[in-house]
N, C-alpha and C positions, 0 to 999 in steps of 0.2 A: 436550315432545318426544314424537314418535310412537314407539310401539313398533315393532320390526322387522317384526312381522307385519302391522301396520297400513300401514306403508310399502309392503310387498310387495303387499298387497291394493289400495292406492291405485295402484300402478304397474300392476298387472294390469288394473285397471278402466280406467285411462288408456289403455293399449294397446288394450283391447277397444273403447273408444269411438273411438279412432283408426282401427282396422281397420273399424269399422262406419260410418266417415265422419261420425261425430258430433263434428266438430272443436271446436266451442265447449266441449262437455263435456270432450273430451280436454285442451284447453288449461286448463280449471279443474283438472283432476286432476293434470296433469303439470308445471304451472308451479312449484309449490312444491318438487316433487321435483327439478326441474332446478336450481333455486337451491341445493338442498342437495347438488349434485354427483352426481345420478343420470345417468350417461352415457346410458342408454337413453331417459330422459325428455328430456334435452338433444338427443339425435338426432331424436326425434319432433317436438320443437318447431322444430328447424331445418328439417325437411321442410315443416311447416305454413307457417312464415314464407317459406321459399324458393319455395313454390308458391301461396301465397295461399289456403291451405285453411281455410276458415271465418274468415278475417281478411284484412286487406289485406296483400299481399306486402310484406315488409320485409327488404331485402337485408342490412342491418347486423345485424339480430337473427338472421337465418338463418346468417350467417357466424359470429357470436359463439357460438351454440349448437352448430354443427357443429364448430367449432375446439375448444371445450371438451370435447365428447364424444370427438373424435379424440385429443386430448392424453391422455385416459384409456384409450387403446388400445381404443376401441370400433371394431371392424373396419368396420362399415358406414359409420360417420362418417368414418373415415380414407379410405375409397373415395369417399364423398361430397364430402369436402374436396378430394380430388384431382381430381374432376370440376369442382368450382368453379374451381380454379386453371387447369385444362386449358381450360375454355371461357370463362373471364372472367365467370362467373356469380356475383354477389354480392360479387366481389372482383376485383382487377386480374389479368388473365391472366398467368400465370407458369409456364411449362413445367417449370422445375427444381423448383419447390415441388409441382407436380402429380406429378412423378416421386417425389419424397420420400413423399408420402402414398400413392401406389399401392404403392410398395415396402413401406410399413407394412402395407397391406392384404394384400399378398402374404404377408407373414410370419404373418398371421392365417389364411391358407388361403382367401381369398376369390377365387373364379374370376373374378368381374368385374374385380377389381383386376389379376389375371394378364393378362387380355385387354387391358385399357387400357394396362398397362405394356408389354405385347408390341407394341402399336401404336405407342407412343411409341419403343420401341427400334427398330422397323422404319423409322420416319420420322426418327430421330435428333433427336427433340424433347425438349429439356431434358436429354438424355443422349446419350452417344456412340452412334452407330448400331451395333447388334449384332443382325443377323439370326439368328444361331445361338441366342442366348439368347431372342430373341422366339419362335422356333419351339418351344423348350423349354417356354416359358410357355404358349403355345397348347396344346401336347400335354398339359401338366399340368392345364390348365382343361378338357380333354376335347374340343378341336377338332382 
């Protein structure tokens, strides 16, 4: 079993590799951490699988990892899962589920989730149309 400081170093190294676009190295460093429920590692794997970064795009694995990270209240993963549902990317399009995950991202204070939810509220997609709440979310997001 890895010591917490080893795990933290491995995660930091994996994120650094991801940010430097060394995706095969990032995959090596982050895969084991993702399997051990690191939400940040799961989120990074989801992005790599979703976009085919350093590997062949795999919608099933992208969804699996995004969902697992979102379920652990990882804000960016919640936002990412909302977009998957909104656009039908990696999963069947479902506006109501998109709204659910954007709402979760809003509770995390994510401006992108606020804007996405505001757009859905304006259009009445997956939720009852509410232009007043939409405007409040845009304002809160700085628009």
